[in-house]
CHARMM-style PDB file with segment names, atoms N, HN, CA, C and O in Angstrom:
ATOM      1  N   MET     1       7.668 -10.966   7.147  1.00  0.00      PROA
ATOM      2  CA  MET     1       8.404 -10.879   8.187  1.00  0.00      PROA
ATOM      3  C   MET     1       7.348 -10.389   9.350  1.00  0.00      PROA
ATOM      4  O   MET     1       7.588 -10.352  10.557  1.00  0.00      PROA
ATOM      5  N   TRP     2       6.308 -10.077   8.796  1.00  0.00      PROA
ATOM      6  HN  TRP     2       6.113 -10.107   7.815  1.00  0.00      PROA
ATOM      7  CA  TRP     2       5.204  -9.698   9.962  1.00  0.00      PROA
ATOM      8  C   TRP     2       4.697 -11.085  10.370  1.00  0.00      PROA
ATOM      9  O   TRP     2       4.456 -11.259  11.565  1.00  0.00      PROA
ATOM     10  N   LYS     3       4.505 -12.108   9.491  1.00  0.00      PROA
ATOM     11  HN  LYS     3       4.700 -11.967   8.521  1.00  0.00      PROA
ATOM     12  CA  LYS     3       3.706 -13.527   9.927  1.00  0.00      PROA
ATOM     13  C   LYS     3       4.802 -13.785  10.857  1.00  0.00      PROA
ATOM     14  O   LYS     3       4.540 -13.781  12.060  1.00  0.00      PROA
ATOM     15  N   SER     4       5.981 -14.007  10.466  1.00  0.00      PROA
ATOM     16  HN  SER     4       6.194 -14.010   9.489  1.00  0.00      PROA
ATOM     17  CA  SER     4       7.043 -14.396  11.294  1.00  0.00      PROA
ATOM     18  C   SER     4       7.121 -14.172  12.971  1.00  0.00      PROA
ATOM     19  O   SER     4       7.248 -15.026  13.848  1.00  0.00      PROA
ATOM     20  N   GLY     5       6.998 -12.694  13.088  1.00  0.00      PROA
ATOM     21  HN  GLY     5       6.895 -12.000  12.376  1.00  0.00      PROA
ATOM     22  CA  GLY     5       6.970 -12.030  14.317  1.00  0.00      PROA
ATOM     23  C   GLY     5       5.970 -12.218  15.173  1.00  0.00      PROA
ATOM     24  O   GLY     5       5.285 -13.231  15.033  1.00  0.00      PROA
ATOM     25  N   GLY     6       5.692 -11.331  16.184  1.00  0.00      PROA
ATOM     26  HN  GLY     6       6.248 -10.508  16.297  1.00  0.00      PROA
ATOM     27  CA  GLY     6       4.831 -11.880  17.218  1.00  0.00      PROA
ATOM     28  C   GLY     6       3.400 -11.591  17.202  1.00  0.00      PROA
ATOM     29  O   GLY     6       2.672 -11.396  18.175  1.00  0.00      PROA
ATOM     30  N   MET     7       2.980 -11.590  15.470  1.00  0.00      PROA
ATOM     31  HN  MET     7       3.572 -11.748  14.680  1.00  0.00      PROA
ATOM     32  CA  MET     7       1.364 -11.116  15.453  1.00  0.00      PROA
ATOM     33  C   MET     7       0.873 -12.496  15.544  1.00  0.00      PROA
ATOM     34  O   MET     7       1.439 -13.416  14.953  1.00  0.00      PROA
ATOM     35  N   PRO     8      -0.431 -12.697  16.456  1.00  0.00      PROA
ATOM     36  CA  PRO     8      -1.039 -13.934  16.538  1.00  0.00      PROA
ATOM     37  C   PRO     8      -2.180 -14.150  15.575  1.00  0.00      PROA
ATOM     38  O   PRO     8      -2.837 -15.186  15.682  1.00  0.00      PROA
ATOM     39  N   VAL     9      -2.474 -13.256  14.637  1.00  0.00      PROA
ATOM     40  HN  VAL     9      -1.940 -12.415  14.550  1.00  0.00      PROA
ATOM     41  CA  VAL     9      -3.592 -13.477  13.496  1.00  0.00      PROA
ATOM     42  C   VAL     9      -2.888 -13.691  12.181  1.00  0.00      PROA
ATOM     43  O   VAL     9      -1.829 -13.250  11.734  1.00  0.00      PROA
ATOM     44  N   ASP    10      -3.677 -14.392  11.770  1.00  0.00      PROA
ATOM     45  HN  ASP    10      -4.537 -14.750  12.133  1.00  0.00      PROA
ATOM     46  CA  ASP    10      -3.402 -14.667  10.292  1.00  0.00      PROA
ATOM     47  C   ASP    10      -3.785 -13.780   9.086  1.00  0.00      PROA
ATOM     48  O   ASP    10      -4.938 -13.350   9.138  1.00  0.00      PROA
ATOM     49  N   PHE    11      -3.197 -13.491   8.222  1.00  0.00      PROA
ATOM     50  HN  PHE    11      -2.260 -13.840   8.180  1.00  0.00      PROA
ATOM     51  CA  PHE    11      -3.612 -12.418   7.550  1.00  0.00      PROA
ATOM     52  C   PHE    11      -2.831 -12.617   5.933  1.00  0.00      PROA
ATOM     53  O   PHE    11      -1.681 -13.050   5.857  1.00  0.00      PROA
ATOM     54  N   ASP    12      -3.460 -12.319   4.974  1.00  0.00      PROA
ATOM     55  HN  ASP    12      -4.394 -11.967   5.036  1.00  0.00      PROA
ATOM     56  CA  ASP    12      -2.854 -12.420   3.505  1.00  0.00      PROA
ATOM     57  C   ASP    12      -2.584 -10.957   2.663  1.00  0.00      PROA
ATOM     58  O   ASP    12      -1.951 -10.855   1.612  1.00  0.00      PROA
ATOM     59  N   ILE    13      -3.055 -10.170   3.205  1.00  0.00      PROA
ATOM     60  HN  ILE    13      -3.569 -10.253   4.058  1.00  0.00      PROA
ATOM     61  CA  ILE    13      -3.105  -8.540   2.742  1.00  0.00      PROA
ATOM     62  C   ILE    13      -2.671  -7.479   3.618  1.00  0.00      PROA
ATOM     63  O   ILE    13      -3.165  -7.408   4.743  1.00  0.00      PROA
ATOM     64  N   VAL    14      -1.929  -6.766   3.290  1.00  0.00      PROA
ATOM     65  HN  VAL    14      -1.528  -6.824   2.375  1.00  0.00      PROA
ATOM     66  CA  VAL    14      -1.695  -5.588   4.369  1.00  0.00      PROA
ATOM     67  C   VAL    14      -1.752  -4.172   3.302  1.00  0.00      PROA
ATOM     68  O   VAL    14      -1.291  -4.124   2.162  1.00  0.00      PROA
ATOM     69  N   CYS    15      -2.332  -3.265   3.915  1.00  0.00      PROA
ATOM     70  HN  CYS    15      -2.706  -3.304   4.842  1.00  0.00      PROA
ATOM     71  CA  CYS    15      -2.256  -1.916   3.273  1.00  0.00      PROA
ATOM     72  C   CYS    15      -1.658  -1.002   4.367  1.00  0.00      PROA
ATOM     73  O   CYS    15      -1.804  -1.070   5.588  1.00  0.00      PROA
ATOM     74  N   MET    16      -0.983  -0.173   3.657  1.00  0.00      PROA
ATOM     75  HN  MET    16      -0.865  -0.118   2.666  1.00  0.00      PROA
ATOM     76  CA  MET    16      -0.174   0.839   4.632  1.00  0.00      PROA
ATOM     77  C   MET    16       0.066   2.043   3.803  1.00  0.00      PROA
ATOM     78  O   MET    16      -0.247   2.045   2.613  1.00  0.00      PROA
ATOM     79  N   GLY    17       0.637   3.118   4.410  1.00  0.00      PROA
ATOM     80  HN  GLY    17       0.891   3.116   5.377  1.00  0.00      PROA
ATOM     81  CA  GLY    17       0.983   4.408   3.621  1.00  0.00      PROA
ATOM     82  C   GLY    17       0.515   5.312   4.673  1.00  0.00      PROA
ATOM     83  O   GLY    17      -0.210   5.122   5.650  1.00  0.00      PROA
ATOM     84  N   HSD    18       1.160   6.417   4.188  1.00  0.00      PROA
ATOM     85  HN  HSD    18       1.749   6.572   3.395  1.00  0.00      PROA
ATOM     86  CA  HSD    18       1.430   6.594   3.045  1.00  0.00      PROA
ATOM     87  C   HSD    18       2.978   6.548   2.949  1.00  0.00      PROA
ATOM     88  O   HSD    18       3.632   6.781   3.965  1.00  0.00      PROA
ATOM     89  N   PHE    19       3.565   6.273   1.834  1.00  0.00      PROA
ATOM     90  HN  PHE    19       3.034   6.084   1.008  1.00  0.00      PROA
ATOM     91  CA  PHE    19       4.743   5.872   1.502  1.00  0.00      PROA
ATOM     92  C   PHE    19       5.214   6.828  -0.008  1.00  0.00      PROA
ATOM     93  O   PHE    19       5.979   6.463  -0.900  1.00  0.00      PROA
ATOM     94  N   HSD    20       4.578   7.919   0.091  1.00  0.00      PROA
ATOM     95  HN  HSD    20       3.956   8.216   0.816  1.00  0.00      PROA
ATOM     96  CA  HSD    20       5.324   9.119  -1.024  1.00  0.00      PROA
ATOM     97  C   HSD    20       5.313   8.664  -2.308  1.00  0.00      PROA
ATOM     98  O   HSD    20       5.689   9.398  -3.222  1.00  0.00      PROA
ATOM     99  N   THR    21       4.774   7.084  -2.581  1.00  0.00      PROA
ATOM    100  HN  THR    21       4.469   6.488  -1.838  1.00  0.00      PROA
ATOM    101  CA  THR    21       4.605   6.729  -4.399  1.00  0.00      PROA
ATOM    102  C   THR    21       3.928   5.386  -3.823  1.00  0.00      PROA
ATOM    103  O   THR    21       4.121   4.703  -2.817  1.00  0.00      PROA
ATOM    104  N   VAL    22       2.991   5.313  -4.986  1.00  0.00      PROA
ATOM    105  HN  VAL    22       2.834   5.868  -5.803  1.00  0.00      PROA
ATOM    106  CA  VAL    22       2.072   4.148  -4.984  1.00  0.00      PROA
ATOM    107  C   VAL    22       2.588   2.531  -5.368  1.00  0.00      PROA
ATOM    108  O   VAL    22       3.340   2.282  -6.310  1.00  0.00      PROA
ATOM    109  N   MET    23       2.067   1.586  -4.511  1.00  0.00      PROA
ATOM    110  HN  MET    23       1.456   1.787  -3.745  1.00  0.00      PROA
ATOM    111  CA  MET    23       2.848   0.363  -4.870  1.00  0.00      PROA
ATOM    112  C   MET    23       1.576  -0.595  -4.827  1.00  0.00      PROA
ATOM    113  O   MET    23       0.456  -0.350  -4.379  1.00  0.00      PROA
ATOM    114  N   ASP    24       1.993  -1.581  -5.331  1.00  0.00      PROA
ATOM    115  HN  ASP    24       2.903  -1.779  -5.695  1.00  0.00      PROA
ATOM    116  CA  ASP    24       1.208  -2.876  -5.219  1.00  0.00      PROA
ATOM    117  C   ASP    24       1.841  -4.387  -5.322  1.00  0.00      PROA
ATOM    118  O   ASP    24       1.587  -5.198  -6.213  1.00  0.00      PROA
ATOM    119  N   VAL    25       2.589  -4.550  -4.377  1.00  0.00      PROA
ATOM    120  HN  VAL    25       2.796  -3.891  -3.654  1.00  0.00      PROA
ATOM    121  CA  VAL    25       3.825  -5.440  -4.310  1.00  0.00      PROA
ATOM    122  C   VAL    25       3.428  -6.850  -3.784  1.00  0.00      PROA
ATOM    123  O   VAL    25       2.261  -6.863  -3.394  1.00  0.00      PROA
ATOM    124  N   TRP    26       4.185  -8.242  -3.644  1.00  0.00      PROA
ATOM    125  HN  TRP    26       5.133  -8.232  -3.961  1.00  0.00      PROA
ATOM    126  CA  TRP    26       4.169  -9.314  -2.822  1.00  0.00      PROA
ATOM    127  C   TRP    26       5.413  -9.330  -2.126  1.00  0.00      PROA
ATOM    128  O   TRP    26       6.501  -9.099  -2.653  1.00  0.00      PROA
ATOM    129  N   VAL    27       5.192  -9.653  -0.747  1.00  0.00      PROA
ATOM    130  HN  VAL    27       4.308  -9.842  -0.319  1.00  0.00      PROA
ATOM    131  CA  VAL    27       6.276  -9.922   0.084  1.00  0.00      PROA
ATOM    132  C   VAL    27       5.854 -11.329   0.812  1.00  0.00      PROA
ATOM    133  O   VAL    27       4.825 -11.516   1.461  1.00  0.00      PROA
ATOM    134  N   ASN    28       6.740 -12.129   0.585  1.00  0.00      PROA
ATOM    135  HN  ASN    28       7.576 -11.977   0.057  1.00  0.00      PROA
ATOM    136  CA  ASN    28       6.536 -13.327   1.097  1.00  0.00      PROA
ATOM    137  C   ASN    28       5.138 -14.109   1.175  1.00  0.00      PROA
ATOM    138  O   ASN    28       4.586 -14.623   2.148  1.00  0.00      PROA
ATOM    139  N   ASP    29       4.852 -14.051   0.188  1.00  0.00      PROA
ATOM    140  HN  ASP    29       5.300 -13.633  -0.602  1.00  0.00      PROA
ATOM    141  CA  ASP    29       3.160 -14.391  -0.258  1.00  0.00      PROA
ATOM    142  C   ASP    29       2.044 -13.686   0.271  1.00  0.00      PROA
ATOM    143  O   ASP    29       0.942 -14.229   0.353  1.00  0.00      PROA
ATOM    144  N   ILE    30       2.295 -12.238   0.724  1.00  0.00      PROA
ATOM    145  HN  ILE    30       3.190 -11.796   0.658  1.00  0.00      PROA
ATOM    146  CA  ILE    30       1.304 -11.284   1.387  1.00  0.00      PROA
ATOM    147  C   ILE    30       1.481 -10.510   0.241  1.00  0.00      PROA
ATOM    148  O   ILE    30       2.535 -10.273  -0.350  1.00  0.00      PROA
ATOM    149  N   ARG    31       0.128 -10.065  -0.069  1.00  0.00      PROA
ATOM    150  HN  ARG    31      -0.729 -10.257   0.411  1.00  0.00      PROA
ATOM    151  CA  ARG    31      -0.197  -8.688  -1.198  1.00  0.00      PROA
ATOM    152  C   ARG    31      -0.008  -7.292  -0.042  1.00  0.00      PROA
ATOM    153  O   ARG    31      -0.603  -7.146   1.026  1.00  0.00      PROA
ATOM    154  N   VAL    32       0.959  -6.428  -0.637  1.00  0.00      PROA
ATOM    155  HN  VAL    32       1.442  -6.546  -1.504  1.00  0.00      PROA
ATOM    156  CA  VAL    32       1.189  -5.296   0.313  1.00  0.00      PROA
ATOM    157  C   VAL    32       0.396  -4.064  -0.816  1.00  0.00      PROA
ATOM    158  O   VAL    32       0.748  -3.892  -1.983  1.00  0.00      PROA
ATOM    159  N   PHE    33      -0.509  -3.458  -0.249  1.00  0.00      PROA
ATOM    160  HN  PHE    33      -0.795  -3.598   0.699  1.00  0.00      PROA
ATOM    161  CA  PHE    33      -1.034  -1.928  -1.221  1.00  0.00      PROA
ATOM    162  C   PHE    33      -0.449  -1.071  -0.276  1.00  0.00      PROA
ATOM    163  O   PHE    33      -0.666  -1.089   0.935  1.00  0.00      PROA
ATOM    164  N   VAL    34       0.396  -0.226  -0.965  1.00  0.00      PROA
ATOM    165  HN  VAL    34       0.572  -0.211  -1.949  1.00  0.00      PROA
ATOM    166  CA  VAL    34       1.128   1.007  -0.284  1.00  0.00      PROA
ATOM    167  C   VAL    34       0.743   2.219  -1.026  1.00  0.00      PROA
ATOM    168  O   VAL    34       1.104   2.503  -2.168  1.00  0.00      PROA
ATOM    169  N   ASN    35      -0.127   2.990  -0.159  1.00  0.00      PROA
ATOM    170  HN  ASN    35      -0.420   2.759   0.769  1.00  0.00      PROA
ATOM    171  CA  ASN    35      -0.624   4.461  -0.922  1.00  0.00      PROA
ATOM    172  C   ASN    35       0.363   5.601  -1.139  1.00  0.00      PROA
ATOM    173  O   ASN    35       1.387   5.672  -0.460  1.00  0.00      PROA
ATOM    174  N   GLY    36       0.047   6.542  -2.133  1.00  0.00      PROA
ATOM    175  HN  GLY    36      -0.785   6.484  -2.684  1.00  0.00      PROA
ATOM    176  CA  GLY    36       1.050   7.758  -2.378  1.00  0.00      PROA
ATOM    177  C   GLY    36       0.639   8.576  -1.291  1.00  0.00      PROA
ATOM    178  O   GLY    36       0.086   8.242  -0.243  1.00  0.00      PROA
ATOM    179  N   THR    37       1.072   9.957  -1.789  1.00  0.00      PROA
ATOM    180  HN  THR    37       1.522  10.228  -2.640  1.00  0.00      PROA
ATOM    181  CA  THR    37       1.230  11.025  -0.877  1.00  0.00      PROA
ATOM    182  C   THR    37      -0.111  11.934  -1.370  1.00  0.00      PROA
ATOM    183  O   THR    37      -0.698  11.732  -2.433  1.00  0.00      PROA
ATOM    184  N   THR    38      -0.469  12.951  -0.410  1.00  0.00      PROA
ATOM    185  HN  THR    38       0.007  13.115   0.454  1.00  0.00      PROA
ATOM    186  CA  THR    38      -1.597  14.180  -1.098  1.00  0.00      PROA
ATOM    187  C   THR    38      -0.597  15.394  -1.263  1.00  0.00      PROA
ATOM    188  O   THR    38      -1.096  16.480  -1.558  1.00  0.00      PROA
ATOM    189  N   LEU    39       0.701  15.308  -1.108  1.00  0.00      PROA
ATOM    190  HN  LEU    39       1.106  14.425  -0.869  1.00  0.00      PROA
ATOM    191  CA  LEU    39       1.587  16.355  -1.446  1.00  0.00      PROA
ATOM    192  C   LEU    39       1.611  16.224  -2.856  1.00  0.00      PROA
ATOM    193  O   LEU    39       1.661  15.150  -3.457  1.00  0.00      PROA
ATOM    194  N   ARG    40       1.560  17.756  -3.546  1.00  0.00      PROA
ATOM    195  HN  ARG    40       1.519  18.628  -3.059  1.00  0.00      PROA
ATOM    196  CA  ARG    40       2.026  17.736  -4.875  1.00  0.00      PROA
ATOM    197  C   ARG    40       3.387  17.689  -5.183  1.00  0.00      PROA
ATOM    198  O   ARG    40       3.916  16.809  -5.862  1.00  0.00      PROA
ATOM    199  N   ASN    41       4.079  18.871  -4.557  1.00  0.00      PROA
ATOM    200  HN  ASN    41       3.649  19.586  -4.006  1.00  0.00      PROA
ATOM    201  CA  ASN    41       5.352  18.731  -4.609  1.00  0.00      PROA
ATOM    202  C   ASN    41       5.895  18.435  -3.154  1.00  0.00      PROA
ATOM    203  O   ASN    41       5.931  19.084  -2.108  1.00  0.00      PROA
ATOM    204  N   ASP    42       6.307  17.160  -3.547  1.00  0.00      PROA
ATOM    205  HN  ASP    42       6.277  16.634  -4.396  1.00  0.00      PROA
ATOM    206  CA  ASP    42       6.910  15.975  -2.017  1.00  0.00      PROA
ATOM    207  C   ASP    42       8.412  16.137  -2.119  1.00  0.00      PROA
ATOM    208  O   ASP    42       8.838  15.228  -2.830  1.00  0.00      PROA
ATOM    209  N   ASP    43       9.471  16.997  -1.660  1.00  0.00      PROA
ATOM    210  HN  ASP    43       9.125  17.736  -1.082  1.00  0.00      PROA
ATOM    211  CA  ASP    43      10.445  17.148  -1.752  1.00  0.00      PROA
ATOM    212  C   ASP    43      11.382  15.760  -1.065  1.00  0.00      PROA
ATOM    213  O   ASP    43      12.482  15.292  -1.360  1.00  0.00      PROA
ATOM    214  N   TYR    44      10.311  15.380   0.014  1.00  0.00      PROA
ATOM    215  HN  TYR    44       9.418  15.760   0.254  1.00  0.00      PROA
ATOM    216  CA  TYR    44      11.055  13.989   0.777  1.00  0.00      PROA
ATOM    217  C   TYR    44      10.896  13.032  -0.149  1.00  0.00      PROA
ATOM    218  O   TYR    44      11.811  12.208  -0.138  1.00  0.00      PROA
ATOM    219  N   SER    45       9.875  12.812  -1.118  1.00  0.00      PROA
ATOM    220  HN  SER    45       9.132  13.481  -1.127  1.00  0.00      PROA
ATOM    221  CA  SER    45      10.069  11.929  -2.058  1.00  0.00      PROA
ATOM    222  C   SER    45      11.256  11.446  -2.835  1.00  0.00      PROA
ATOM    223  O   SER    45      11.690  10.308  -3.017  1.00  0.00      PROA
ATOM    224  N   ALA    46      11.767  12.929  -3.351  1.00  0.00      PROA
ATOM    225  HN  ALA    46      11.414  13.854  -3.203  1.00  0.00      PROA
ATOM    226  CA  ALA    46      12.832  13.121  -4.225  1.00  0.00      PROA
ATOM    227  C   ALA    46      14.272  12.257  -3.272  1.00  0.00      PROA
ATOM    228  O   ALA    46      15.090  11.447  -3.707  1.00  0.00      PROA
ATOM    229  N   ARG    47      14.139  12.782  -2.000  1.00  0.00      PROA
ATOM    230  HN  ARG    47      13.475  13.441  -1.646  1.00  0.00      PROA
ATOM    231  CA  ARG    47      15.174  12.297  -1.328  1.00  0.00      PROA
ATOM    232  C   ARG    47      15.397  11.196  -0.910  1.00  0.00      PROA
ATOM    233  O   ARG    47      16.415  10.907  -0.280  1.00  0.00      PROA
ATOM    234  N   LEU    48      14.152  10.127  -1.296  1.00  0.00      PROA
ATOM    235  HN  LEU    48      13.326  10.362  -1.808  1.00  0.00      PROA
ATOM    236  CA  LEU    48      14.182   8.841  -0.994  1.00  0.00      PROA
ATOM    237  C   LEU    48      14.292   8.232  -2.209  1.00  0.00      PROA
ATOM    238  O   LEU    48      14.274   7.003  -2.282  1.00  0.00      PROA
ATOM    239  N   GLY    49      14.424   9.038  -3.332  1.00  0.00      PROA
ATOM    240  HN  GLY    49      14.439  10.036  -3.274  1.00  0.00      PROA
ATOM    241  CA  GLY    49      14.651   8.625  -4.977  1.00  0.00      PROA
ATOM    242  C   GLY    49      13.207   8.077  -5.392  1.00  0.00      PROA
ATOM    243  O   GLY    49      13.188   7.255  -6.308  1.00  0.00      PROA
ATOM    244  N   LEU    50      12.042   8.440  -4.826  1.00  0.00      PROA
ATOM    245  HN  LEU    50      12.057   9.108  -4.081  1.00  0.00      PROA
ATOM    246  CA  LEU    50      11.047   8.312  -5.435  1.00  0.00      PROA
ATOM    247  C   LEU    50      10.212   9.583  -6.292  1.00  0.00      PROA
ATOM    248  O   LEU    50      10.372  10.765  -5.986  1.00  0.00      PROA
ATOM    249  N   LYS    51       9.431   9.196  -7.253  1.00  0.00      PROA
ATOM    250  HN  LYS    51       9.301   8.236  -7.502  1.00  0.00      PROA
ATOM    251  CA  LYS    51       8.498   9.904  -7.710  1.00  0.00      PROA
ATOM    252  C   LYS    51       7.243  10.228  -6.861  1.00  0.00      PROA
ATOM    253  O   LYS    51       6.477   9.267  -6.782  1.00  0.00      PROA
ATOM    254  N   PRO    52       6.819  11.410  -6.167  1.00  0.00      PROA
ATOM    255  CA  PRO    52       5.751  11.646  -5.400  1.00  0.00      PROA
ATOM    256  C   PRO    52       4.465  11.226  -6.274  1.00  0.00      PROA
ATOM    257  O   PRO    52       4.404  11.937  -7.278  1.00  0.00      PROA
ATOM    258  N   THR    53       3.580  10.431  -6.209  1.00  0.00      PROA
ATOM    259  HN  THR    53       3.630   9.854  -5.394  1.00  0.00      PROA
ATOM    260  CA  THR    53       2.279   9.910  -6.695  1.00  0.00      PROA
ATOM    261  C   THR    53       1.199  10.071  -5.659  1.00  0.00      PROA
ATOM    262  O   THR    53       1.092   9.562  -4.543  1.00  0.00      PROA
ATOM    263  N   ASN    54       0.342  11.000  -6.386  1.00  0.00      PROA
ATOM    264  HN  ASN    54       0.429  11.413  -7.292  1.00  0.00      PROA
ATOM    265  CA  ASN    54      -1.240  11.467  -5.818  1.00  0.00      PROA
ATOM    266  C   ASN    54      -1.916  10.262  -5.781  1.00  0.00      PROA
ATOM    267  O   ASN    54      -2.990  10.451  -6.353  1.00  0.00      PROA
ATOM    268  N   LYS    55      -1.838   9.197  -5.426  1.00  0.00      PROA
ATOM    269  HN  LYS    55      -0.966   9.044  -4.961  1.00  0.00      PROA
ATOM    270  CA  LYS    55      -2.827   8.094  -5.934  1.00  0.00      PROA
ATOM    271  C   LYS    55      -2.928   7.365  -4.743  1.00  0.00      PROA
ATOM    272  O   LYS    55      -1.963   7.307  -3.980  1.00  0.00      PROA
ATOM    273  N   PHE    56      -3.947   6.825  -4.506  1.00  0.00      PROA
ATOM    274  HN  PHE    56      -4.730   6.872  -5.125  1.00  0.00      PROA
ATOM    275  CA  PHE    56      -4.674   5.813  -3.255  1.00  0.00      PROA
ATOM    276  C   PHE    56      -5.215   4.485  -3.778  1.00  0.00      PROA
ATOM    277  O   PHE    56      -5.677   4.375  -4.913  1.00  0.00      PROA
ATOM    278  N   TRP    57      -5.145   3.570  -2.980  1.00  0.00      PROA
ATOM    279  HN  TRP    57      -4.769   3.659  -2.057  1.00  0.00      PROA
ATOM    280  CA  TRP    57      -6.094   2.044  -3.620  1.00  0.00      PROA
ATOM    281  C   TRP    57      -7.343   2.598  -2.929  1.00  0.00      PROA
ATOM    282  O   TRP    57      -7.336   3.495  -2.086  1.00  0.00      PROA
ATOM    283  N   PHE    58      -8.313   2.012  -3.349  1.00  0.00      PROA
ATOM    284  HN  PHE    58      -8.319   1.284  -4.034  1.00  0.00      PROA
ATOM    285  CA  PHE    58      -9.779   1.874  -3.039  1.00  0.00      PROA
ATOM    286  C   PHE    58     -10.013   0.597  -3.258  1.00  0.00      PROA
ATOM    287  O   PHE    58     -10.015   0.126  -4.395  1.00  0.00      PROA
ATOM    288  N   ILE    59     -10.260  -0.177  -2.064  1.00  0.00      PROA
ATOM    289  HN  ILE    59     -10.258   0.205  -1.140  1.00  0.00      PROA
ATOM    290  CA  ILE    59     -10.218  -1.700  -2.163  1.00  0.00      PROA
ATOM    291  C   ILE    59     -11.668  -2.021  -1.418  1.00  0.00      PROA
ATOM    292  O   ILE    59     -12.027  -1.528  -0.349  1.00  0.00      PROA
ATOM    293  N   GLU    60     -12.368  -2.901  -2.178  1.00  0.00      PROA
ATOM    294  HN  GLU    60     -12.076  -3.302  -3.046  1.00  0.00      PROA
ATOM    295  CA  GLU    60     -13.580  -3.609  -1.504  1.00  0.00      PROA
ATOM    296  C   GLU    60     -13.203  -5.133  -1.011  1.00  0.00      PROA
ATOM    297  O   GLU    60     -13.212  -5.971  -1.912  1.00  0.00      PROA
ATOM    298  N   VAL    61     -12.912  -5.536   0.152  1.00  0.00      PROA
ATOM    299  HN  VAL    61     -12.905  -4.855   0.884  1.00  0.00      PROA
ATOM    300  CA  VAL    61     -12.784  -6.606   0.819  1.00  0.00      PROA
ATOM    301  C   VAL    61     -14.068  -7.157   1.336  1.00  0.00      PROA
ATOM    302  O   VAL    61     -14.905  -6.393   1.818  1.00  0.00      PROA
ATOM    303  N   SER    62     -14.280  -8.509   1.260  1.00  0.00      PROA
ATOM    304  HN  SER    62     -13.600  -9.130   0.868  1.00  0.00      PROA
ATOM    305  CA  SER    62     -15.218  -9.451   1.539  1.00  0.00      PROA
ATOM    306  C   SER    62     -14.512 -10.432   2.550  1.00  0.00      PROA
ATOM    307  O   SER    62     -13.342 -10.200   2.853  1.00  0.00      PROA
ATOM    308  N   ASN    63     -15.256 -11.659   3.156  1.00  0.00      PROA
ATOM    309  HN  ASN    63     -16.207 -11.848   2.910  1.00  0.00      PROA
ATOM    310  CA  ASN    63     -14.810 -12.639   3.569  1.00  0.00      PROA
ATOM    311  C   ASN    63     -14.013 -13.761   2.601  1.00  0.00      PROA
ATOM    312  O   ASN    63     -13.355 -14.752   2.918  1.00  0.00      PROA
ATOM    313  N   LYS    64     -14.312 -13.248   1.422  1.00  0.00      PROA
ATOM    314  HN  LYS    64     -14.846 -12.443   1.164  1.00  0.00      PROA
ATOM    315  CA  LYS    64     -13.607 -14.201   0.487  1.00  0.00      PROA
ATOM    316  C   LYS    64     -12.276 -13.348   0.036  1.00  0.00      PROA
ATOM    317  O   LYS    64     -11.575 -13.971  -0.762  1.00  0.00      PROA
ATOM    318  N   GLY    65     -11.795 -12.052   0.391  1.00  0.00      PROA
ATOM    319  HN  GLY    65     -12.364 -11.546   1.039  1.00  0.00      PROA
ATOM    320  CA  GLY    65     -10.742 -11.615   0.213  1.00  0.00      PROA
ATOM    321  C   GLY    65     -11.094 -10.262  -0.408  1.00  0.00      PROA
ATOM    322  O   GLY    65     -11.937  -9.552   0.140  1.00  0.00      PROA
ATOM    323  N   ILE    66     -10.374  -9.815  -1.726  1.00  0.00      PROA
ATOM    324  HN  ILE    66      -9.690 -10.392  -2.171  1.00  0.00      PROA
ATOM    325  CA  ILE    66     -10.682  -8.569  -2.204  1.00  0.00      PROA
ATOM    326  C   ILE    66     -11.286  -8.829  -3.447  1.00  0.00      PROA
ATOM    327  O   ILE    66     -10.851  -9.558  -4.338  1.00  0.00      PROA
ATOM    328  N   GLU    67     -12.580  -8.009  -3.430  1.00  0.00      PROA
ATOM    329  HN  GLU    67     -12.933  -7.416  -2.706  1.00  0.00      PROA
ATOM    330  CA  GLU    67     -13.726  -8.063  -4.513  1.00  0.00      PROA
ATOM    331  C   GLU    67     -13.160  -7.537  -5.613  1.00  0.00      PROA
ATOM    332  O   GLU    67     -12.980  -8.135  -6.674  1.00  0.00      PROA
ATOM    333  N   TRP    68     -12.774  -6.016  -5.279  1.00  0.00      PROA
ATOM    334  HN  TRP    68     -12.920  -5.530  -4.417  1.00  0.00      PROA
ATOM    335  CA  TRP    68     -12.205  -5.383  -6.579  1.00  0.00      PROA
ATOM    336  C   TRP    68     -11.400  -4.210  -5.872  1.00  0.00      PROA
ATOM    337  O   TRP    68     -11.651  -3.705  -4.777  1.00  0.00      PROA
ATOM    338  N   GLN    69     -10.504  -3.934  -6.643  1.00  0.00      PROA
ATOM    339  HN  GLN    69     -10.300  -4.344  -7.532  1.00  0.00      PROA
ATOM    340  CA  GLN    69      -9.647  -2.672  -6.035  1.00  0.00      PROA
ATOM    341  C   GLN    69      -9.637  -1.756  -7.263  1.00  0.00      PROA
ATOM    342  O   GLN    69      -9.794  -2.268  -8.371  1.00  0.00      PROA
ATOM    343  N   ARG    70      -9.422  -0.116  -7.110  1.00  0.00      PROA
ATOM    344  HN  ARG    70      -9.294   0.300  -6.210  1.00  0.00      PROA
ATOM    345  CA  ARG    70      -9.145   0.714  -7.903  1.00  0.00      PROA
ATOM    346  C   ARG    70      -8.334   1.750  -7.490  1.00  0.00      PROA
ATOM    347  O   ARG    70      -8.510   2.355  -6.433  1.00  0.00      PROA
ATOM    348  N   LEU    71      -7.449   1.980  -8.283  1.00  0.00      PROA
ATOM    349  HN  LEU    71      -7.306   1.488  -9.142  1.00  0.00      PROA
ATOM    350  CA  LEU    71      -6.150   3.314  -8.027  1.00  0.00      PROA
ATOM    351  C   LEU    71      -6.824   4.476  -8.441  1.00  0.00      PROA
ATOM    352  O   LEU    71      -7.291   4.656  -9.565  1.00  0.00      PROA
ATOM    353  N   ILE    72      -6.864   5.398  -7.324  1.00  0.00      PROA
ATOM    354  HN  ILE    72      -6.485   5.252  -6.411  1.00  0.00      PROA
ATOM    355  CA  ILE    72      -7.834   6.739  -7.781  1.00  0.00      PROA
ATOM    356  C   ILE    72      -6.625   7.876  -7.398  1.00  0.00      PROA
ATOM    357  O   ILE    72      -5.701   7.801  -6.588  1.00  0.00      PROA
ATOM    358  N   GLN    73      -6.959   8.770  -8.167  1.00  0.00      PROA
ATOM    359  HN  GLN    73      -7.710   8.831  -8.825  1.00  0.00      PROA
ATOM    360  CA  GLN    73      -5.976   9.991  -8.272  1.00  0.00      PROA
ATOM    361  C   GLN    73      -6.806  11.263  -6.848  1.00  0.00      PROA
ATOM    362  O   GLN    73      -7.982  11.450  -6.538  1.00  0.00      PROA
ATOM    363  N   VAL    74      -5.923  11.676  -6.496  1.00  0.00      PROA
ATOM    364  HN  VAL    74      -4.968  11.524  -6.748  1.00  0.00      PROA
ATOM    365  CA  VAL    74      -6.339  12.382  -5.177  1.00  0.00      PROA
ATOM    366  C   VAL    74      -5.947  13.729  -5.800  1.00  0.00      PROA
ATOM    367  OT1 VAL    74      -6.070  14.769  -5.152  1.00  0.00      PROA
TER     368      VAL     74
END
């Protein structure tokens, strides 16, 4: 969806958050890293039907793309 919109740059990876739960998903051939929440008891997550996750992506990126990735506990 992002690529077909008005964005003039080409990209293959998206990092976003926080989304109350952590995810690593592919959307239209684009890898999407979604970070969790820093809140321990996140009532908003439950209303979304999600389990709150206190984890975030730690990613090293170079001109070649992702060199490595780690999921870290906050």
